[in-house]
C-alpha positions, 0 to 999 in steps of 0.5 A: 318504589316496588312494595318496599320502604326506602331501606328495601324492606317489605312494607308492613305498616298499613298506612304505608301500604295504602300510600303505596297503592295510592301512588301506584293508582295515581301513576296509572291515572297519569298514564291513562290520561296521557294516552290519546284514544285515537292513537292508542295501540295494543302496547298501550293497552298491555301496559295498562293491564300490566299496571293493574295486574301489578297493583292487584298482586301488591294488594294480595301481597299486603293482605297475605302479610296481614293474615300471616301476622295475625296467625 
């Protein structure tokens, strides 16, 4: 699920975009919950940062689609 629907085309529907972001946020929370604070290392923190960066990029992509469609 990389920002595309099951057929591989970009997600255009606002509700589907929100569902996609919710799914990604839940995955992030699952990873965060699985990390033991006592044993967390730099790789774990880097993975979390990368997940946040991916979600931020996806939000920008969705916003750009909305702006481009309204023009």
